[in-house]
N, C-alpha and C positions, 0 to 999 in steps of 0.2 A: 866069728856072733857079733851079733846088732851091736851097734856103737846105739846108745843110751839117748835120748832122746835133749837137743841143746833149747836148754829155758830159752821164752819170750823172753821181752823185756820185761812184761807185768810181774811174771816168777818170779826169776831175778834181784825183782825191787824188795818183791818182799823178803825174798831169804836176805838179804841182806840188810831187814831192816830188825834193831838190835829185841831183844822180843819180849823185854819187860813194856820200849814204847808200841811195840807191838800186842802189847795186851792192852794200852791204855787207848789205841786207835779203835781197835775190836767192842770199845763198848762206849765210841763215840754215838750218837744219831746221825740217821740222813741233815738234819735240820742245823746238828753242830755241824757234824765238815762242813758244809753248802758257805756255815760262818766265814767259816778257815781261808775258806776262799777268795768271798768276799770283801771279808776288814781290809784285807790292802787298799783295794778299790775304794771300799769308804777313808781310808782317811784319806788318801789319797783327797778326798775329790770335798771335803772338808777343811782341808790344805789349804788348798788352791785356790776354791770357789770359797764356800763359804764363808771361814774365813774373812778374808781379806774386804767380805762385804758388808760381816755386822761391822772392821775398824771404820770401815766407812762410814758407817752408820755414826758412829760413835767422833769422830772427825765430825761429823757436820753439823755438831752441835756444839763447837769448840771456834777459836777461832785461829789457831792449828796453821804455821806455815810453815813450809818443808825446807826452803831457804834460810831458816832464822828458829833451825832446833832447841837451842838453848833457852827461847824465849819463853818466859812462863804462858802456860796453855791457859786460859780464859772460858770458859762457856759459858754462850752467850744465849741457849738455846733455841727457838726454833728463829728467831732475829738471822738466819744468815737464808733459812725459808720467806721470809717473809719479805726478804729485799729480794730476792729472786724472782717471787712473783707479781709483787709490783714495781718492775723492773721496766719500764716500756721496750729500752732493747732487748731483752730476752726474748719479749713474747713480738719482734721483731723479726730475730733469729727463728723462733716458730714456727715462725707464716714461712721465711724465707725457708724453711726446710718441709713447707706441707706441701708447698708451690715447686717444690722437688719432689717430693716424692709424692704423688698426685700425680704430675704428669710425666713421670717416668713410669710407674705398674702403667699406668694408664698404654701410652707408645709398647709398652714391652706387651705388655696381654696383646692388646690387636697383632698388633708384626705375630709376635711368637705364634698365636691361635692361627693366623692365617700360614705364616710358611710350614708350621703343624699339619694343614687342612693340604699341603699342594704336595707335600710331600710323601702324605700318607698317601696318594689314590698312583704309586704306584708308577713312576717310567723308565722311561732308562736312562743316566747314569743318574738315577737317584741317592745306593749311598754314598757318591763321592761331589755330591752337591749338599749333602745335609753335613760330611765332616769338614766342609772349608765354612758350610755356616755355624758347624761349633769351635771352629776356628778361637775369634776374638775370645771364650770365656775360659778359653785351655792360660789365655798368658796372663802374666804376674800384673795387679794393678799399676806397680810403677812404671813397668813398660808403656802401658798403655797410658798410664798420664804423659810420661817422654814424648812418646809417639803423635799423641795425639798437641803439645804442643808447639810441636815441628808443624802439625798440617794448617795450623790456627793463627800460624807468622803470618803478620800483613805482607809482608813485602813479595817471600819465598812460598809461602805457606801455597799449599793446591786446594783447600780450601776457597783462600779468596779471591785465586786464577780462577775460580770454576763459577761463581760469583760474578764477577767481571765476564766470564765467558757468554753466563748466561745473562743476565739482565745489562749491564753496559756500566759496571758503577766499579769508580778505581781501585784496583786493592787496598793500594795506598791509603785509601780514603775511612775504614773502621779498619778495625782488632775487632775481633769475638773473644776474646780477654779483658779486656782493655774500656769503659767505661762506654754508656752510652745502650746501657740495657738488652746486648746481646748475650754476657757472660750468663748469669743465669741460665741460660738457653742448650751456651753450647756444652752446659758437661750434662744437664741432659741429656743429650745428642752421645755424651760420646759414652755415657751408665746405660743408656737405649742399645749403641751396639757392642759392647761387652758384653750386653748380660740378657738381650731377648731370647740369640739360642739358648739359654737355661728353658723359660717358657714354652719356647717350641718345641725342649724334647720331654719337660711335663706332660705337655699338652696329645702329645704323639702317644704317648704309652696309654691316654685318656683314647683316643680313641679307637685306638689297637686293642682297645678291652670291650667294643662295641662289639657282639657275635653278630657273624652277619645274618646270620637268620631275622633277627629281628629289620635290616632293611628288607630282605625280601617276604618276608610276610607285609611286608608298607606299601612295597610294590605290586602286593599282590591288591593288595588292597587298592590300590591306580593312586596314593600316595606324592603326591609332585617332588621333584629334588629337593624342591625351596622345602614344601611341606615334613619334608625327611629329615631337614636339616634344623628344624628349628621346634619338631617339636622331640626327638632321637639323639644327634647329636650335639646338641649344646647342652641338656637337659643331662646325660648320661656325663660328657663332660667338663658338667659346672662345677663339680665336685674338685678333680683337676686344678679347672681355674683358680677356684679359692685357693688353693692348697699350693699354686704358686703366688699369687698373689699375697699373702700372708708366708713365706723363706722370703721375696721381695719385700715387701714394708718392710721389717726387721732388720738387715743390713740394708736399705737403703734407710732408713732415720737412723742409724750409726753409722751412716758412710761417711770417711774420713779421709783413707789415704791417696784415691784418687780425684778430688775435688781438691789439698793441699799442695798436691804437684800440679793439676791446672791452677790457682787462682790464688790461694793459701786464703781465700775467705774474702778476696776483693774482687774490683775495683771499687774501694769505697770500703761497704757491707753489702754486695751484693749478692755474694757468693757464701755470706757468712752461713755456717749452716753450724747446727748445735757443735756437733759433733766439735768444730770446730774450733767454735767458741768459747768451750771444754777445755779443752785444749791451753786456748790460752786464758782460761782462771789460772788454772792449773803449774802451769810449765815456762811463763810467760808472768805473770803475774803475782805469783807463787801466795793465788788466796786458797790452798788448802784445805782449809774449813768451809769456805764459802764453794768449794770446786765436788767438794764431797757433798754437801748437798742439792746442789748443781745434779754431780750422777745420778744417785738417788730421785732426786722428781724427774730426769729422764727414767729411769728404771723402772718407775711408777708405771709412767705414764707408755711404755712398749707395755709391760707385765699385761694391762689392763685391757689395752686394747686388741693384744694377740686375747685374754684372757673372753675378752667378749666375741673375736672375730671365731672361738674357736665351738663358741657355743653355733653360734651361726653357721659353721662348715660342719658340725655332727646334728643337725637337725638337717641339715638338703642331702645330711649321707646318708638319713633315715627315709628318705622318703621315699 
C-alpha cells in the first residue's frame, strides 16, 4: 500500500491550530492580519525612537539636571532655546562643524568620483584595487581614531616624518593634533580617508547604470570624450552624487566618536563640533534641560536641511 503523503509545514501548522482559533483567523481580513504582523514593529519604533524624542522635547523646557534627580524641576519655557541661540560659543561651534562638513564632503565627492571613474574603466587588477580602497570603510571608528593618533605623533608618527622628508621641516617642531591650526585639517584628512570609499561605491553604481548604447550613439555623432563626460556621464551620475552628499552630510553633522578619540574637541576649541559640545553639556556639566534643547535645535536643523535637499534631489531625478 502506498504511504500517505507527509504534510508540509503549512498543513501541519493548520492541523495543530485549535478549532476556535482557526475560525477566528478565517474571519480576519487581509488588512487585519497585516496589522497583526506590523504592530510589534510599530510598538518597538514608538518605544525606542518616538517616546525618547517626546521626552527630550519636554525636558528642553525645564531646568532638569540628571545628576540631581531629587531637585525640584522648574518649567523655564523657551529660556534654554534663547540662551543657546544667543550664545557666541554655540555659533562658533556651528562654524567649526560647518567647516568640517563642507571640506569633508567636497574632498570625498571629488576623490570618490575620480576613483569610481578610474575603476569603471576595467583594467587588470581592478577587483583587487577596489577591495583595497574599500578597506578603510570596514574599520571601526575607534580603530581608525587610535590608528591615526599614532600616525600623528610628533616624535614617531609617519605623517610628521613624511612632512620632514618632503619639506625639510623638523618632525618634532609641529603637531598635527596640537595648537597651530592643523587639528581641524587632521580630522578632515582622517574622515576623508575613511569614507571616500563609500562615496566611490555609490558613484560606481551610478556609472555602471549608464547604458553603453548612449555612449555608442554619442560616438556616432562624433562627440568627443570630454563632451560625453559633461553631457552624459555627469548628468546621469548626478542623482547618485547628490545621494552620497546627503548620506555623508547627515553622518558628518553628527560626527562624534572619531573626533572625540583624535582631539576630544581640542586643542582649545579648534575641533569642538556640535556633537562634542552637546556631550559636554549633557554629561560633564549635567545641564540636561539645556542639552535637550540643544539636541532639539540640532535635530530640527538636520531635518530641515535634509528635507530641502531631498526636494532638490527629487527634481534632479525627474529631469
